[in-house]
C-alpha positions as a Markdown table, in Angstrom:
| # | Residue | x | y | z |
|---|---|---|---|---|
| 1 | Met | 0.2 | 0.1 | -0.2 |
| 2 | Pro | 1.4 | 3.4 | -0.9 |
| 3 | Val | 2.6 | 5.6 | 2.3 |
| 4 | Lys | -0.1 | 7.9 | 3.3 |
| 5 | Lys | 0.7 | 11.7 | 2.7 |
| 6 | Ser | -0.3 | 14.6 | 5.2 |
| 7 | Ile | -2.7 | 16.9 | 3.6 |
| 8 | Gln | -3.7 | 20.3 | 5.3 |
| 9 | Asn | -7.7 | 19.3 | 5.3 |
| 10 | Pro | -8.1 | 15.5 | 6.7 |
| 11 | Ile | -10.4 | 14.0 | 4.1 |
| 12 | Asp | -12.2 | 10.7 | 5.0 |
| 13 | Phe | -14.2 | 8.4 | 2.7 |
| 14 | Val | -17.7 | 6.8 | 3.9 |
| 15 | Tyr | -19.7 | 3.9 | 2.8 |
| 16 | Cys | -23.4 | 2.9 | 4.0 |
| 17 | Leu | -24.4 | -0.6 | 4.0 |
| 18 | Cys | -27.7 | 0.1 | 5.3 |
| 19 | Gly | -31.2 | -0.4 | 3.6 |
| 20 | Glu | -33.0 | -3.4 | 2.1 |
| 21 | Ser | -31.4 | -6.5 | 2.9 |
| 22 | Glu | -29.6 | -6.9 | -0.2 |
| 23 | Tyr | -27.2 | -4.3 | 0.3 |
| 24 | Cys | -26.6 | -5.0 | 4.0 |
| 25 | Lys | -23.8 | -7.3 | 3.5 |
| 26 | Ile | -19.9 | -7.2 | 2.3 |
| 27 | Thr | -19.6 | -7.6 | -1.5 |
| 28 | Pro | -16.7 | -8.1 | -3.8 |
| 29 | Glu | -17.7 | -4.9 | -5.2 |
| 30 | Leu | -17.3 | -3.5 | -1.6 |
| 31 | Glu | -13.8 | -4.8 | -1.3 |
| 32 | Phe | -12.5 | -3.6 | -4.9 |
| 33 | Ser | -13.7 | -0.3 | -4.1 |
| 34 | Ile | -12.0 | -0.2 | -0.8 |
| 35 | Leu | -8.8 | -1.7 | -2.9 |
| 36 | Ser | -9.1 | 1.0 | -5.4 |
| 37 | Leu | -8.7 | 3.7 | -2.6 |
| 38 | Arg | -5.8 | 2.2 | -1.1 |
| 39 | Arg | -4.2 | 2.0 | -4.7 |
| 40 | Asn | -5.4 | 5.2 | -5.6 |
| 41 | Val | -6.1 | 7.7 | -2.6 |
| 42 | Pro | -3.2 | 7.0 | 0.0 |
| 43 | Trp | -3.7 | 10.6 | 1.4 |
| 44 | Leu | -7.1 | 9.8 | 2.5 |
| 45 | Arg | -7.6 | 9.4 | 7.0 |
| 46 | Tyr | -10.0 | 7.3 | 7.4 |
| 47 | Ile | -12.4 | 4.8 | 5.5 |
| 48 | Trp | -15.8 | 5.0 | 7.7 |
| 49 | Ile | -18.4 | 1.6 | 7.0 |
| 50 | Ile | -22.0 | 2.5 | 8.5 |
| 51 | Val | -24.0 | -1.1 | 9.1 |
| 52 | Pro | -27.0 | -1.9 | 10.8 |
| 53 | Asp | -26.5 | -2.7 | 14.4 |
| 54 | Asn | -27.1 | -6.5 | 14.1 |
| 55 | Tyr | -24.0 | -6.7 | 11.5 |
| 56 | Asn | -20.8 | -7.7 | 11.7 |
| 57 | Thr | -18.2 | -6.3 | 9.0 |
| 58 | Gly | -14.9 | -7.7 | 10.8 |
| 59 | Asn | -13.7 | -9.5 | 7.9 |
| 60 | Leu | -13.0 | -6.0 | 6.3 |
| 61 | Lys | -10.0 | -4.9 | 8.2 |
| 62 | Gly | -7.3 | -2.2 | 8.6 |
| 63 | Ser | -5.9 | 0.8 | 10.6 |
| 64 | Asp | -7.8 | 3.1 | 7.9 |
| 65 | Ile | -11.4 | 1.4 | 8.8 |
| 66 | Lys | -13.8 | 2.4 | 11.4 |
| 67 | His | -16.9 | 0.2 | 11.6 |
| 68 | Val | -19.8 | 2.4 | 12.6 |
| 69 | His | -23.6 | 1.1 | 13.6 |
| 70 | Glu | -26.7 | 3.1 | 12.2 |
| 71 | Ser | -27.8 | 3.7 | 15.8 |
| 72 | Thr | -24.8 | 5.7 | 16.4 |
| 73 | Ile | -26.0 | 8.6 | 14.0 |
| 74 | Val | -29.8 | 7.8 | 13.3 |
| 75 | Pro | -32.0 | 8.9 | 16.1 |
| 76 | Lys | -33.5 | 5.7 | 17.7 |
| 77 | Lys | -36.9 | 6.9 | 17.0 |
| 78 | Tyr | -36.6 | 6.0 | 13.5 |
| 79 | Leu | -34.9 | 2.5 | 14.1 |
| 80 | Pro | -34.8 | -0.3 | 12.9 |
| 81 | Thr | -35.3 | 0.7 | 8.9 |
| 82 | His | -34.8 | -0.6 | 5.5 |
| 83 | Asn | -34.5 | 2.8 | 4.1 |
| 84 | Ser | -31.0 | 3.7 | 3.1 |
| 85 | Asn | -32.1 | 7.3 | 2.2 |
| 86 | Val | -32.9 | 7.5 | 5.9 |
| 87 | Val | -29.5 | 6.6 | 7.2 |
| 88 | Glu | -27.6 | 8.8 | 4.6 |
| 89 | Ser | -29.4 | 11.9 | 5.8 |
| 90 | Trp | -28.0 | 11.3 | 9.3 |
| 91 | Ile | -24.4 | 10.9 | 8.3 |
| 92 | Trp | -23.4 | 14.5 | 9.3 |
| 93 | Arg | -24.1 | 13.2 | 12.8 |
| 94 | Leu | -21.2 | 10.5 | 12.6 |
| 95 | Lys | -18.6 | 11.9 | 15.5 |
| 96 | Gly | -15.1 | 11.9 | 14.2 |
| 97 | Leu | -15.7 | 12.3 | 10.5 |
| 98 | Ser | -13.7 | 15.0 | 9.2 |
| 99 | Asp | -15.5 | 18.0 | 7.6 |
| 100 | Leu | -14.5 | 17.1 | 4.2 |
| 101 | Phe | -15.4 | 13.8 | 3.1 |
| 102 | Val | -16.4 | 11.8 | 0.0 |
| 103 | Tyr | -19.5 | 9.5 | -0.1 |
| 104 | Met | -19.3 | 6.1 | -1.8 |
| 105 | Asn | -21.2 | 3.2 | -2.5 |
| 106 | Asp | -19.9 | -0.4 | -2.9 |
| 107 | Asp | -20.0 | -0.1 | -6.8 |
| 108 | Met | -17.8 | 3.2 | -7.1 |
| 109 | Tyr | -14.3 | 3.1 | -7.8 |
| 110 | Ile | -11.5 | 5.4 | -8.0 |
| 111 | Gly | -9.7 | 4.4 | -11.5 |
| 112 | Arg | -6.3 | 6.2 | -11.3 |
| 113 | Pro | -4.3 | 8.1 | -8.7 |
| 114 | Val | -6.3 | 11.1 | -7.5 |
| 115 | Ser | -5.6 | 14.5 | -5.1 |
| 116 | Pro | -7.6 | 16.1 | -3.0 |
| 117 | Ser | -8.3 | 18.7 | -6.0 |
| 118 | Asp | -9.9 | 16.2 | -7.5 |
| 119 | Phe | -13.0 | 16.6 | -5.1 |
| 120 | Phe | -12.7 | 20.1 | -3.7 |
| 121 | Thr | -11.4 | 23.2 | -4.7 |
| 122 | Gly | -11.5 | 27.3 | -3.7 |
| 123 | Pro | -8.8 | 29.1 | -1.8 |
| 124 | Gln | -8.6 | 26.8 | 0.9 |
| 125 | Gly | -9.5 | 23.4 | -0.8 |
| 126 | Thr | -12.8 | 23.2 | 1.0 |
| 127 | Thr | -15.3 | 23.9 | -1.6 |
| 128 | Pro | -16.9 | 20.4 | -2.7 |
| 129 | Ile | -16.9 | 19.8 | -6.5 |
| 130 | Leu | -20.3 | 18.6 | -7.8 |
| 131 | Arg | -19.5 | 16.5 | -11.2 |
| 132 | Leu | -22.7 | 16.5 | -13.5 |
| 133 | Glu | -23.4 | 15.3 | -16.5 |
| 134 | Pro | -23.5 | 16.5 | -19.8 |
| 135 | Gly | -26.9 | 17.7 | -20.9 |
| 136 | Pro | -29.6 | 19.3 | -19.1 |
| 137 | Thr | -28.9 | 20.2 | -15.7 |
| 138 | Arg | -32.0 | 18.4 | -13.9 |
| 139 | His | -33.9 | 15.5 | -14.3 |
| 140 | Pro | -38.0 | 15.5 | -15.2 |
| 141 | Arg | -40.2 | 16.8 | -12.3 |
| 142 | Leu | -42.4 | 14.2 | -10.6 |
| 143 | Glu | -45.6 | 15.3 | -12.7 |
| 144 | Glu | -43.2 | 15.0 | -15.9 |
| 145 | Leu | -42.0 | 11.1 | -15.2 |
| 146 | Thr | -42.8 | 8.8 | -17.9 |
| 147 | Gly | -42.6 | 4.7 | -18.5 |
| 148 | Gln | -41.0 | 2.6 | -16.3 |
| 149 | Ser | -39.0 | 5.3 | -14.4 |
| 150 | Ala | -42.3 | 6.4 | -13.2 |
| 151 | Asn | -42.2 | 3.4 | -10.6 |
| 152 | Ile | -38.6 | 3.5 | -9.2 |
| 153 | Pro | -38.6 | 4.9 | -5.8 |
| 154 | Tyr | -35.4 | 6.4 | -6.2 |
| 155 | Val | -36.5 | 8.1 | -9.2 |
| 156 | Arg | -39.3 | 9.4 | -7.9 |
| 157 | Met | -37.5 | 10.8 | -5.0 |
| 158 | Trp | -35.4 | 12.9 | -7.2 |
| 159 | Ala | -38.4 | 13.8 | -9.0 |
| 160 | Gly | -40.3 | 14.8 | -6.0 |
| 161 | Ala | -37.6 | 17.1 | -4.8 |
| 162 | Ile | -37.4 | 18.8 | -7.9 |
| 163 | Thr | -41.1 | 19.5 | -7.8 |
| 164 | Lys | -41.0 | 20.5 | -4.1 |
| 165 | Tyr | -37.9 | 22.5 | -3.9 |
| 166 | Asn | -37.1 | 23.5 | -7.4 |
| 167 | Leu | -34.1 | 21.7 | -7.3 |
| 168 | Asp | -31.6 | 22.1 | -9.9 |
| 169 | Phe | -28.2 | 20.5 | -11.1 |
| 170 | Thr | -29.7 | 16.6 | -10.2 |
| 171 | Arg | -28.1 | 15.1 | -13.1 |
| 172 | Ile | -25.4 | 13.9 | -10.9 |
| 173 | Gln | -22.7 | 11.6 | -11.6 |
| 174 | His | -23.3 | 8.4 | -9.8 |
| 175 | Gln | -19.7 | 8.2 | -8.4 |
| 176 | Ala | -17.8 | 9.3 | -5.5 |
| 177 | Leu | -19.6 | 12.3 | -4.1 |
| 178 | Pro | -17.6 | 15.0 | -2.2 |
| 179 | Gln | -19.4 | 16.5 | 0.9 |
| 180 | Arg | -18.8 | 18.8 | 4.1 |
| 181 | Val | -20.7 | 18.1 | 7.3 |
| 182 | Ser | -20.7 | 21.9 | 8.0 |
| 183 | Ile | -22.8 | 22.0 | 4.8 |
| 184 | Leu | -24.9 | 19.2 | 5.9 |
| 185 | Thr | -25.4 | 20.4 | 9.4 |
| 186 | Arg | -26.7 | 23.7 | 7.8 |
| 187 | Leu | -29.1 | 22.1 | 5.3 |
| 188 | Tyr | -30.2 | 19.7 | 8.5 |
| 189 | Lys | -31.5 | 22.8 | 9.8 |
| 190 | Gln | -33.1 | 24.4 | 6.9 |
| 191 | Tyr | -35.0 | 20.9 | 5.9 |
| 192 | Lys | -35.4 | 19.8 | 9.3 |
| 193 | Lys | -39.1 | 19.0 | 8.9 |
| 194 | Ala | -38.6 | 17.2 | 5.8 |
| 195 | Val | -35.7 | 15.0 | 7.4 |
| 196 | Asp | -38.0 | 14.1 | 10.3 |
| 197 | Glu | -40.9 | 13.4 | 8.4 |
| 198 | Ala | -38.9 | 11.2 | 5.8 |
| 199 | Ser | -37.1 | 9.3 | 8.7 |
| 200 | Asn | -40.3 | 7.6 | 9.3 |
| 201 | Asn | -40.3 | 5.7 | 6.3 |
| 202 | Lys | -39.2 | 2.3 | 6.7 |
| 203 | His | -38.6 | 1.5 | 3.1 |
| 204 | Arg | -38.3 | 3.7 | 0.2 |
| 205 | Ser | -40.8 | 5.7 | -0.4 |
| 206 | Gly | -40.6 | 7.7 | -3.6 |
| 207 | Glu | -41.4 | 11.2 | -3.2 |
| 208 | Phe | -42.2 | 11.0 | 0.4 |
| 209 | Asp | -38.3 | 10.6 | 0.8 |
| 210 | Phe | -35.9 | 12.9 | 1.7 |
| 211 | Asn | -32.0 | 11.9 | 1.3 |
| 212 | Leu | -29.8 | 14.8 | 2.9 |
| 213 | Val | -26.7 | 13.8 | 1.8 |
| 214 | Arg | -27.9 | 13.5 | -2.0 |
| 215 | Phe | -29.8 | 16.7 | -2.2 |
| 216 | Ala | -27.0 | 18.5 | -0.6 |
| 217 | Ser | -25.0 | 18.5 | -3.6 |
| 218 | Pro | -27.2 | 20.3 | -5.9 |
| 219 | Met | -28.4 | 22.5 | -2.8 |
| 220 | Ala | -24.9 | 23.7 | -2.2 |
| 221 | Val | -24.5 | 24.8 | -6.0 |
| 222 | Met | -27.7 | 26.7 | -6.0 |
| 223 | Ser | -26.4 | 28.7 | -3.1 |
| 224 | Gly | -22.8 | 29.2 | -4.0 |
| 225 | Asp | -21.2 | 26.4 | -1.8 |
| 226 | Ser | -19.9 | 24.2 | -4.2 |
| 227 | Tyr | -18.5 | 24.1 | -7.9 |
| 228 | Leu | -19.9 | 22.5 | -10.7 |
| 229 | Gln | -18.0 | 20.6 | -13.3 |
| 230 | Val | -19.1 | 18.8 | -16.2 |
| 231 | Thr | -17.6 | 16.1 | -17.2 |
| 232 | Asp | -17.1 | 13.3 | -19.5 |
| 233 | Thr | -16.5 | 9.4 | -19.6 |
| 234 | Ser | -12.6 | 10.0 | -19.1 |
| 235 | Ile | -13.6 | 11.3 | -16.0 |
| 236 | Asp | -16.8 | 9.6 | -15.1 |
| 237 | Phe | -17.5 | 6.4 | -16.4 |
| 238 | Phe | -20.7 | 4.8 | -15.6 |
| 239 | Met | -22.0 | 1.2 | -16.7 |
| 240 | Glu | -24.7 | -1.2 | -15.4 |
| 241 | Ser | -22.8 | -5.0 | -14.6 |
| 242 | Asp | -24.3 | -6.8 | -17.5 |
| 243 | Asp | -23.0 | -4.1 | -19.9 |
| 244 | Tyr | -19.9 | -6.3 | -21.0 |
| 245 | Ala | -18.9 | -4.2 | -24.0 |
| 246 | Asn | -18.1 | -1.2 | -21.9 |
| 247 | Ile | -17.0 | -2.9 | -18.7 |
| 248 | Lys | -14.2 | -4.2 | -21.3 |
| 249 | Lys | -13.3 | -0.8 | -22.0 |
| 250 | Val | -12.5 | 0.3 | -18.6 |
| 251 | Pro | -8.6 | -0.8 | -18.7 |
| 252 | Arg | -8.1 | 1.0 | -22.1 |
| 253 | Ile | -10.3 | 4.2 | -20.7 |
| 254 | Lys | -8.5 | 4.5 | -16.9 |
| 255 | Pro | -11.2 | 6.8 | -16.1 |
| 256 | Lys | -10.6 | 8.6 | -12.9 |
| 257 | Phe | -14.2 | 7.9 | -11.4 |
| 258 | Phe | -16.0 | 4.7 | -12.5 |
| 259 | Cys | -19.5 | 2.9 | -11.4 |
| 260 | Ile | -20.4 | -0.5 | -12.4 |
| 261 | Asn | -23.8 | -0.6 | -11.2 |
| 262 | Asn | -24.2 | -4.2 | -9.8 |
| 263 | Asn | -28.0 | -4.7 | -11.0 |
| 264 | Gly | -27.4 | -8.6 | -11.5 |
| 265 | Pro | -26.8 | -11.7 | -9.6 |
| 266 | Asp | -23.9 | -12.8 | -11.6 |
| 267 | Asn | -20.8 | -10.6 | -11.9 |
| 268 | Lys | -18.2 | -13.1 | -12.4 |
| 269 | Ile | -16.8 | -10.9 | -16.0 |
| 270 | Val | -16.7 | -7.8 | -13.4 |
| 271 | Tyr | -15.1 | -9.1 | -10.7 |
| 272 | Lys | -12.5 | -10.5 | -13.3 |
| 273 | Met | -11.8 | -7.2 | -14.8 |
| 274 | Leu | -11.3 | -5.5 | -11.4 |
| 275 | Ala | -9.1 | -8.3 | -10.2 |
| 276 | Asn | -6.9 | -7.4 | -13.2 |
| 277 | Tyr | -7.1 | -3.6 | -12.9 |
| 278 | Phe | -6.4 | -3.3 | -9.4 |
| 279 | Lys | -3.9 | -6.0 | -9.0 |
| 280 | Ala | -0.9 | -5.2 | -7.3 |
């Protein structure tokens, strides 16, 4: 593993293995994702992994890893929950978390060496960078949804936020997401009622959900607290786990960030590529 380098502003990385049962487990994707951090982000401080209280992640070890039960951040009156949107909304309460942090999913990877300036910018290096997909700045409003997407709770959540709060800049790359605890804390105070009400939803509930850690990024851009960057596939490369043609392109493109959305039960081709890509 590369030697850690000290940086002016400590930066942590956070994973949340909470929500529906299929997400509450250690996956090969998560192990490869953490390997990608250790290969390409030697300057990170800690890797936090948030899990349900009855879950043990003991097989993920290292001095850089901190395991946290969801009850340490989510008010107990909202637990137990199977709604990851609820848990993600309370990450700002994690004691010891650096003000600057990067939120990850288990199917997100850092594809080549990166520096803090790939996540945060500005004179003090503390302004989060929101990377946006090319094209329109936001997805359709709730009343504009059509077809299959109209039935997907996660899509309806975003569409509902666009409708209720006139949220812009929602076409966020589904990749490593820079955040600030101080921004999340301020936004919680502003949207406390919405977060508290949505935290009662035990399962994903579409437009009735409120995900503070996700919504904070476009909200921060709208308030001037985050820097907006439109990227392309050399920076952000997204594909589904059964999109074998694009999966095979990853070693050639060497994107800075990539996500292989784990939507299928048989990911042997994905694991083979990842093993070769991140081999020592």
